[in-house]
N, C-alpha and C positions, 0 to 999 in steps of 0.2 A: 724449477719455474712453473710449473703447470696451479701447483699448489698453490703461490699469490692469484693466478686468474681465477679459479675456484673462488675465493675469497671474496673478490673484488666482482665478481658474477654474480656472487648472492649476496653484497648487500647493493649491487642495484635492482635484483629482485626485489630486497626491502625496503628502499626507497621508493620504489617502484608503486609497488602494494601500498604501500603508509601513504604515496601522494595519492595515487586513488580512494580508500577510504579520505582521505581531507577536504579529496574535491566531494566527493559521495554528501560529506559533511556540511559545509559547503553551501551545497545545494538542497539539501533539504531545510535549511536555517531560513534559506532563502527563498524557500518554498513557502514555508510557515511566515516570517514577516512580510512578506509581500500582500500574504492573502491568497497564492496561489492555490492551497487547501481548498478554501470555496469554492473555487473556480472548478477545480476538479471535481471538486461532489454536484457542482448547481448540472457539470456535461454529463456526468455520470449518473444525476439524478434524474434528468432528461431522457436520456436514452431508455432507460428500466422502466419508468413511469408509463408505461403501453394507453390505459386508460385515460394518461390523463388529467387524475382526478385530484392529484397535489398531495397524493401518502404511495406510496409500493406495498402489494402485501405478497405472501409469500411464492403465490403460480407469478407475479413479475419477476420477483428476482430469481428464481427456479429457470423460468424462459430466458433471461439474458442471461446465468450460467452458462445452461446447453446452447445458446448460442456460441459463445467463447468461447467452447471447451476447445475448441483445436488451436486458440491462443495460448492455450495452457500448458504450462509442467509437465502436470500434475490430472492423475483423471480425480473430478469434484461431484461425490455423489451426493445426495436431496441431504440424509441425514445430515453434512457438514454444511449444506446452505441453509441449515432450517435452524444451524446452530449459529453457524452467523448472523442470520436474521433475529433469533433470541438475543443476540450480542449489541445490533445497530437498535434493535427497536426499544429500548431501555427501559418504557414505563412500562412495558409488555401490550401497549395495545393492539397488536398484531396487525400495524401501520408504521410503514416508516417515514417520518415526515422531512422538509428538506430541511431542517432545522437538526435534526436525527443524522442526516448523511453528513453535510455538516463538518458535527463533534464526532463523529465516528471516522472520519479523510482525516482530518485533524492530527487527533487520537494516535492512527496509523502511524503517521508521518513524526509525531512526539517521539512512539515508540522505537522509529528503524533510529534515530536521532541518537535516543539513548542508548539502544545496544549497541549503535558507534561507537560510544562518547564509552561505555562499557567493557569493549570489550581494545582500550587503547595500553 
């Protein structure tokens, strides 16, 4: 009788994990559909743009990551920040404007959604 309980518990765990994944996918789809990704980008951009000049430079991005280092699960070094900056700065102008930030945030949510769909 122990064996059926274990199978039942395993199936419950699998169903719970599957449901959690489905909820995460639905939340990301809603974020993308309802333009919440743009709102997130605007809020993030406003916090990082310290000079309030409409663009983010590398020093502002480094400041942001250093400010929030205790909120992150992993240590983020300057080389990671510089690489992230170059990815977001798609035209290599050494500046991230709001349009680039919006595109990057949307792409990040889409990548997460694709990853979840791929692991089905």
